[in-house]
C-alpha positions in Angstrom: 3.4 -3.8 -12.6 2.0 -0.2 -13.0 -1.8 -1.8 -13.3 -1.0 -3.9 -10.0 0.5 -1.1 -7.8 -2.0 1.8 -9.4 0.7 4.1 -10.8 -2.1 6.2 -12.5 -3.8 6.9 -9.5 -0.7 8.9 -8.1 -0.2 10.8 -11.5 -3.6 12.2 -11.0 -3.8 12.5 -7.2 -3.6 15.9 -5.4 -2.4 16.8 -2.0 -3.2 19.9 0.6 -0.6 22.4 -0.7 -0.4 24.0 2.8 0.6 20.8 4.4 2.3 19.0 1.6 4.0 22.3 -0.4 6.7 20.0 -1.9 4.1 17.5 -3.6 4.3 18.2 -7.4 3.5 16.0 -10.8 7.4 15.3 -10.7 7.2 14.1 -7.3 4.5 11.8 -8.3 6.6 10.6 -11.3 9.3 10.1 -9.1 7.3 7.6 -7.0 6.8 5.7 -9.7 10.0 5.5 -11.3 11.2 4.3 -7.8 9.1 1.5 -7.6 9.5 0.5 -11.2 13.3 0.5 -10.5 12.9 -1.5 -7.4 10.4 -4.2 -8.8 12.5 -4.4 -12.1 15.6 -5.6 -9.9 13.8 -7.9 -8.1 12.7 -9.6 -11.3 15.8 -9.3 -13.7 18.5 -9.7 -11.2 16.9 -13.0 -9.8 16.3 -11.9 -6.3 13.8 -13.6 -3.7 10.3 -11.5 -4.9 8.9 -11.8 -1.5 11.6 -8.9 -0.6 9.0 -6.9 -2.2 7.8 -6.5 1.3 11.2 -6.8 3.2 13.9 -5.0 1.4 15.7 -2.5 3.5 16.4 -0.1 0.8 14.6 2.2 -1.9 15.5 3.8 -4.9 14.7 7.7 -4.3 15.7 10.7 -6.4 16.7 13.9 -4.6 12.9 14.6 -3.9 12.2 11.6 -2.4 15.3 11.3 -0.6 13.8 14.4 1.5 10.8 12.5 2.4 12.7 9.4 3.5 15.3 11.4 5.7 18.3 10.3 3.5 21.0 11.9 1.8 20.2 12.1 -2.0 22.1 9.6 -3.8 25.2 10.3 -6.3 22.7 9.4 -9.1 19.2 9.5 -9.2 17.1 6.3 -8.7 20.4 4.6 -7.4 20.0 1.9 -4.7 19.9 3.7 -1.2 19.5 2.0 2.0 16.9 3.1 4.9 18.0 4.7 7.7 18.0 2.6 10.8 15.1 3.2 12.9 13.0 4.4 9.5 10.5 1.4 10.0 10.4 1.5 6.2 10.9 -1.9 4.2 9.8 -2.8 0.4 7.0 -1.5 -1.4 5.2 -0.9 2.0 7.8 1.5 3.1 8.2 3.5 -0.6 6.4 6.8 -1.0 4.3 5.5 -3.8 2.4 3.0 -1.7 1.9 5.6 1.1 0.8 8.4 -1.1 -1.6 6.3 -3.2 -3.7 5.1 -0.3 -4.0 8.6 1.2 -6.3 11.6 1.2 -5.3 15.0 -0.2 -4.7 16.5 3.6 -3.9 13.4 5.2 -3.4 9.5 5.6 -6.3 6.7 5.1 -6.3 4.0 7.2 -9.5 2.5 5.2 -7.7 2.9 1.8 -3.9 1.4 3.1 -6.1 -1.6 4.6 -8.1 -2.1 1.5 -5.2 -2.0 -0.9 -3.4 -4.7 1.0 -6.4 -6.9 1.3 -7.0 -6.6 -2.8 -3.7 -5.9 -4.2 -1.4 -8.4 -2.0 -3.8 -10.8 -0.5 -6.3 -11.1 -3.5 -9.2 -10.7 -1.1 -12.4 -8.7 -2.4 -13.9 -6.7 0.5 -17.5 -5.4 -0.6 -18.5 -1.6 -1.2 -20.2 -0.1 1.7 -24.0 -0.7 1.5 -26.0 1.8 -0.1 -27.1 4.9 2.0 -24.4 4.6 4.3 -22.9 7.8 5.5 -18.7 7.2 5.0 -17.8 10.5 6.0 -15.8 10.6 9.2 -16.7 13.2 12.2 -14.8 16.6 11.7 -11.9 17.5 13.3 -12.3 19.8 15.9 -10.4 21.9 18.5 -12.8 21.2 21.4 -12.2 17.5 20.9 -9.2 16.8 18.9 -9.0 13.4 17.7 -6.7 10.9 15.5 -7.8 8.9 12.6 -8.2 5.9 14.8 -10.2 7.7 17.1 -12.6 9.4 14.6 -12.9 5.9 12.9 -14.0 3.9 16.1 -17.6 3.9 14.6 -16.5 1.7 12.2 -15.7 -0.9 14.8 -19.6 -0.7 16.7 -21.9 0.3 13.5 -23.0 -3.3 12.3 -23.4 -2.2 8.9 -19.5 -0.9 9.0 -17.9 -3.3 11.1 -17.7 -6.7 9.3 -15.7 -5.1 6.3 -13.7 -2.5 8.6 -12.4 -5.1 10.7 -10.8 -6.5 8.0 -9.4 -3.3 6.8 -8.8 -0.6 9.3 -6.7 -2.7 11.4 -4.1 -2.9 8.8 -4.1 0.9 8.2 -4.0 1.9 11.5 -0.5 0.0 11.9 0.9 2.5 9.3 -0.3 5.5 10.6 3.3 6.8 11.6 3.4 7.8 7.6 1.6 10.8 6.5 -0.2 11.8 2.9 3.2 11.6 1.0 4.9 9.0 2.5 7.3 11.1 5.2 7.4 9.7 9.1 5.6 11.3 11.6 6.0 11.1 15.6 3.0 12.6 16.2 -0.6 13.2 14.4 -0.8 16.9 13.9 -4.0 18.8 13.9 -4.0 22.6 13.0 -7.0 25.2 13.8 -7.3 28.8 12.8 -5.8 30.4 15.9 -8.3 31.8 18.1 -11.0 30.6 16.1 -11.8 27.0 17.3 -12.4 26.2 13.7 -12.5 22.5 12.5 -11.7 21.0 8.9 -12.1 23.5 6.2 -11.9 26.4 8.4 -10.1 29.8 6.9 -6.8 28.6 5.6 -5.3 32.1 5.5 -5.9 32.4 9.1 -2.8 32.2 11.4 -2.8 28.4 12.5 -2.2 26.8 15.6 -1.1 23.0 15.8 -2.3 20.5 18.5 -0.2 17.2 18.6 -1.7 14.1 19.3 0.0 10.7 20.4 -0.3 7.9 17.2 -1.2 4.6 18.4 0.2 2.4 15.5 -0.7 -0.9 16.8 -2.1 -3.0 13.9 -2.8 -6.8 13.0 -4.2 -8.3 9.7 -7.0 -10.7 10.3 -7.0 -14.0 9.2 -3.2 -14.2 9.5 -2.1 -15.8 12.5 0.5 -13.9 14.8 0.3 -10.7 12.5 0.7 -7.8 14.9 2.6 -5.0 13.4 3.0 -1.2 13.7 5.0 0.0 10.7 5.4 -1.2 7.2 8.8 -3.2 8.0 6.8 -5.3 10.3 4.0 -5.9 7.9 6.3 -6.7 5.3 7.5 -9.4 7.2 4.4 -10.7 8.0 3.2 -10.8 4.3 6.5 -12.2 2.9 6.0 -15.2 5.0 2.3 -15.5 4.8 1.2 -18.1 2.2 -2.1 -15.9 1.0 0.4 -13.2 0.1 2.6 -15.7 -1.8 -0.3 -17.2 -3.8 -1.7 -13.7 -4.4 1.5 -12.8 -6.2 1.2 -15.5 -8.5 -3.1 -14.6 -9.2 -1.7 -10.9 -9.7 0.6 -12.4 -12.8 -2.1 -14.9 -14.1 -4.5 -12.2 -14.1 -1.9 -10.1 -16.3 -1.1 -13.0 -18.6 -4.8 -14.2 -18.8 -6.2 -10.7 -19.0 -9.2 -12.0 -16.3 -9.5 -13.1 -13.0 -9.0 -16.8 -12.2 -12.0 -18.8 -12.0 -12.5 -22.1 -10.1 -11.3 -24.2 -13.4 -8.2 -22.6 -13.0 -7.1 -23.7 -9.5 -4.7 -26.7 -10.7 -3.0 -24.1 -12.9 -2.8 -21.7 -9.8 -1.6 -24.3 -7.8 1.1 -25.7 -9.9 2.2 -22.2 -10.5 2.5 -21.6 -6.7 4.4 -24.5 -6.3 7.0 -23.8 -8.7 7.3 -20.3 -7.6 7.8 -21.6 -3.8 10.2 -24.1 -5.1 12.2 -22.0 -6.9 12.7 -19.5 -3.8 10.3 -16.9 -5.3 12.1 -16.4 -8.6 9.8 -14.6 -10.6 11.7 -15.2 -13.6 11.2 -18.8 -13.0 7.2 -18.0 -12.5 7.3 -16.6 -15.9 8.4 -19.6 -17.2 6.2 -21.9 -15.5 3.6 -19.8 -16.7 4.8 -20.5 -20.3 5.1 -24.1 -19.7 1.6 -24.5 -18.5 0.3 -22.6 -21.5 2.1 -24.6 -24.0 1.4 -28.1 -22.0 -1.8 -27.6 -19.7 -2.5 -29.4 -16.6 -5.7 -31.1 -16.4 -7.2 -27.6 -15.2 -7.1 -26.5 -18.9 -4.8 -24.2 -20.9 -4.5 -20.6 -19.8 -5.9 -18.5 -22.2 -4.0 -15.5 -23.1 -6.2 -12.4 -23.8 -4.8 -9.9 -26.5 -4.5 -7.1 -24.2 -4.3 -6.5 -20.6 -6.9 -4.8 -18.7 -6.3 -3.5 -14.9 -7.7 -5.7 -12.5 
């Protein structure tokens, strides 16, 4: 799970101290512990594993409770409902996902969309073409823009559009959450007062803020009726998606086999998905099915388990 959800990235991540003064290594470790407690409960207490995307609760400690806007639980990492109107659900609403897919100073619609595509839908998105400038236009006080506005070139530049149309609209639907996973009603830009500066200006100068409306309309290209504008709505889309359900199986297969699946593995994957659905998505049943198929392989051949597991 730690490989799949990229725990290592948050433990080495940095956040802008001026914008996110409460983010520390301890906060990052709490994010991973919450996700670990959450997934462990789904697996070992025989819950429907697709609640990974739809559960209306988290497992915060005091620091994460502050990010979520909830009262700190009596015991750290105890199951705690998300408040009504939080728009959070499942792993997508937790700080780990939202922070690990963000930049030091702000959210990243592209990184969030890419994570969903690759980790939750098992779809590979090619790297940018060589020589393409991936830097966005800088913020300026003269023409303040949201991330969505700045990224408009992705949709119009032919060298960018093919891939970014797959990932950016997913990230746009999560823009009401900042780089550490706190909810925001406005997209806030800060500039040195009276200087008209942009990004990278004098950080010690008095700052003034410009608040912009957030357009959080998003969708998942390739999935019908997938419009959403929050983690909870995206979670509902993914939980009922056949692509996502199959990806959960593939991720477990990759962990066990120590490799990515090949065309020869399709009969095994197909059987595992069928068993997973019949069990109403009980992960322990998926584990049993994997063992059974190793011992009594289908026509697709045995599942060869590697001696060590590498991140995929």
